[in-house]
matplotlib code that plots the C-alpha trace (Angstrom):
import matplotlib.pyplot as plt

x = [-37.0, -35.0, -31.8, -29.2, -25.5, -23.9, -21.2, -17.7, -15.8, -12.3, -13.6, -16.3, -16.9, -17.7, -20.6, -20.8, -22.7, -22.4, -24.3, -25.5, -26.1, -29.2, -31.3, -31.9, -30.2, -26.4, -23.9, -25.2, -25.9, -29.4, -32.5, -33.0, -29.4, -27.2, -24.0, -22.3, -20.9, -19.9, -16.7, -13.8, -13.8, -12.2, -12.3, -14.1, -17.5, -17.5, -16.2, -12.7, -12.1, -9.5, -7.7, -8.8, -7.2, -8.0, -9.4, -10.6, -12.0, -9.7, -10.3, -9.2, -9.9, -12.2, -10.1, -12.0, -11.2, -12.6, -14.5, -16.1, -19.1, -19.2, -22.3, -24.9, -23.9, -26.5, -27.5, -27.4, -24.5, -21.3, -21.0, -17.9, -17.6, -15.5, -15.2, -14.6, -15.2, -14.1, -13.8, -15.1, -13.8, -14.3, -14.5, -13.7, -14.7, -12.9, -14.5, -17.7, -17.9, -19.6, -16.7, -18.7, -16.8, -18.7, -17.5, -19.2, -18.5, -19.3, -18.2, -18.7, -18.6, -19.7, -19.7, -20.0, -21.6, -21.3, -22.9, -19.9, -21.7, -23.2, -21.1, -24.2, -23.4, -24.9, -23.2, -24.6, -23.9, -23.7, -22.3, -24.6, -24.1, -23.7, -22.8, -21.1, -21.2, -18.7, -19.5, -16.9, -18.2, -17.2, -20.7, -21.7, -24.7, -24.9, -27.4, -27.5, -29.3, -29.5, -28.9, -27.1, -26.2, -26.4, -25.7, -27.3, -27.4, -30.4, -30.6, -32.7, -35.6, -35.4, -33.1, -30.7, -31.0, -29.0, -30.6, -30.2, -32.1, -32.9, -34.0, -33.0, -31.6, -30.5, -28.4, -27.3, -24.0, -23.1, -19.4, -19.6, -20.8, -24.5, -26.6, -30.1, -32.0, -33.7, -35.5, -35.6, -37.6, -37.6, -37.5, -35.8, -34.4, -33.4, -29.7, -30.0, -33.0, -31.2, -28.2, -30.1]
y = [51.2, 48.5, 48.7, 46.1, 45.4, 43.9, 41.3, 42.4, 40.6, 40.9, 42.0, 44.5, 47.5, 46.9, 44.8, 41.9, 43.5, 42.1, 43.8, 42.7, 44.7, 43.0, 46.2, 48.5, 51.9, 51.8, 53.1, 56.4, 56.0, 57.4, 55.3, 54.7, 53.6, 50.7, 51.3, 48.0, 46.6, 48.3, 50.3, 48.7, 48.3, 50.5, 51.0, 47.8, 48.9, 52.2, 52.1, 53.4, 55.9, 54.8, 56.7, 60.0, 62.9, 66.6, 68.0, 65.0, 61.5, 58.5, 54.9, 51.9, 48.2, 46.7, 44.3, 41.1, 37.6, 34.4, 34.6, 32.3, 32.7, 30.3, 28.1, 29.9, 33.4, 33.8, 30.3, 27.1, 25.9, 27.7, 29.5, 29.7, 32.5, 32.8, 35.6, 33.9, 37.2, 40.7, 43.4, 46.0, 49.5, 52.1, 55.8, 58.1, 61.7, 64.6, 65.8, 67.9, 71.3, 69.7, 67.1, 64.2, 61.8, 59.8, 56.5, 54.6, 51.0, 49.5, 46.4, 42.7, 41.0, 37.3, 35.3, 31.6, 30.8, 27.2, 25.4, 24.3, 21.2, 19.8, 21.4, 22.8, 26.1, 28.9, 31.4, 34.9, 37.9, 40.7, 43.5, 46.1, 49.0, 51.0, 54.4, 55.0, 58.5, 58.8, 61.7, 63.7, 62.3, 58.7, 57.7, 56.6, 56.0, 53.1, 53.3, 50.0, 49.2, 45.9, 42.6, 42.5, 39.7, 40.8, 39.0, 41.0, 40.6, 42.7, 44.3, 43.0, 40.8, 41.2, 38.2, 37.6, 37.8, 36.3, 37.6, 38.3, 41.5, 42.5, 46.1, 49.1, 49.3, 52.4, 51.8, 54.4, 53.3, 54.9, 55.4, 52.4, 50.2, 50.1, 49.9, 51.3, 49.9, 53.1, 51.5, 48.2, 47.3, 44.6, 40.9, 39.2, 35.6, 33.7, 32.6, 30.0, 28.4, 28.4, 26.6, 24.1]
z = [-12.1, -10.4, -8.5, -9.4, -9.5, -12.6, -12.3, -13.2, -16.0, -17.3, -20.7, -20.3, -18.2, -14.6, -15.6, -17.8, -20.6, -24.1, -26.9, -30.3, -33.6, -34.9, -34.8, -37.7, -37.9, -38.5, -36.0, -34.8, -31.0, -31.0, -30.3, -34.0, -34.4, -33.4, -31.4, -30.2, -27.0, -23.8, -23.1, -21.4, -17.6, -15.1, -11.3, -10.3, -11.5, -13.5, -17.1, -17.6, -20.3, -22.8, -25.5, -24.2, -26.0, -26.3, -29.5, -31.5, -30.8, -30.5, -31.5, -29.4, -29.6, -26.9, -24.8, -24.1, -23.1, -21.6, -18.3, -15.8, -13.5, -10.6, -9.9, -7.9, -8.9, -11.7, -12.5, -10.5, -12.7, -13.6, -16.9, -19.1, -21.5, -24.6, -27.2, -30.6, -32.5, -31.2, -33.8, -31.3, -31.5, -28.8, -30.0, -27.1, -27.5, -25.7, -22.5, -22.9, -21.2, -18.1, -17.9, -19.3, -21.5, -24.1, -25.5, -28.4, -29.0, -32.4, -34.4, -34.4, -31.0, -30.5, -27.2, -26.6, -23.2, -21.9, -19.0, -17.0, -15.8, -19.0, -21.8, -23.5, -25.2, -27.1, -29.4, -29.4, -31.6, -29.0, -31.0, -29.4, -30.0, -26.8, -25.5, -22.1, -20.7, -17.8, -15.5, -13.5, -10.2, -11.2, -12.1, -15.6, -17.9, -20.3, -23.2, -25.1, -28.3, -30.2, -28.5, -25.2, -22.8, -19.2, -15.9, -13.2, -9.4, -8.3, -4.9, -2.0, -3.1, -6.9, -7.3, -10.1, -13.9, -16.7, -19.9, -23.5, -24.2, -27.8, -27.7, -25.7, -22.1, -20.1, -16.9, -14.4, -12.7, -9.4, -8.5, -6.1, -9.0, -8.0, -11.1, -11.6, -14.6, -15.8, -18.7, -20.6, -23.7, -26.3, -26.1, -23.1, -23.1, -19.9, -20.3, -17.5, -19.3, -22.6, -21.1, -19.0]

ax = plt.figure().add_subplot(projection="3d")
ax.plot(x, y, z, "-o")
ax.set_aspect("equal")
plt.show()
């Protein structure tokens, strides 16, 4: 287990987490399934619940737009991000008896990442899927399947990570935005190396 903080972006949760649906299994958010990208962002770091209504689930589009990460934040160069495809839909379920609210994100989501210094870019299908569980205390849990793009600033001496993970990731998100990577499996690619 590693402690980390994920960089906020305008488009996605409190962390820049971009998922991809290249895993088998459909849209059921279980380990053998494929939900998509993360839920929309909220109070600086913890996902905000959208479309919440009593009684039955609601559907809302995932807001996403361009973003920029300055040089030295995760790579030695700046990264420009664009979202050429966003057909993500967030399904928000009514609160559970314990107060938890579950959000599932599914649908096509593609990002283009560009090295701001050289112009080199990659286009990545990051449709996920993913499931956010927002807890009454303001904390949240993200469970992500498929292919995800993550820009992570680890605590203390673990350094930073800019990765594309194809597999399964579970993050615990504290109310202050601190992330704990509970588990990570699958194939990991280094975004900084891909854009160098």
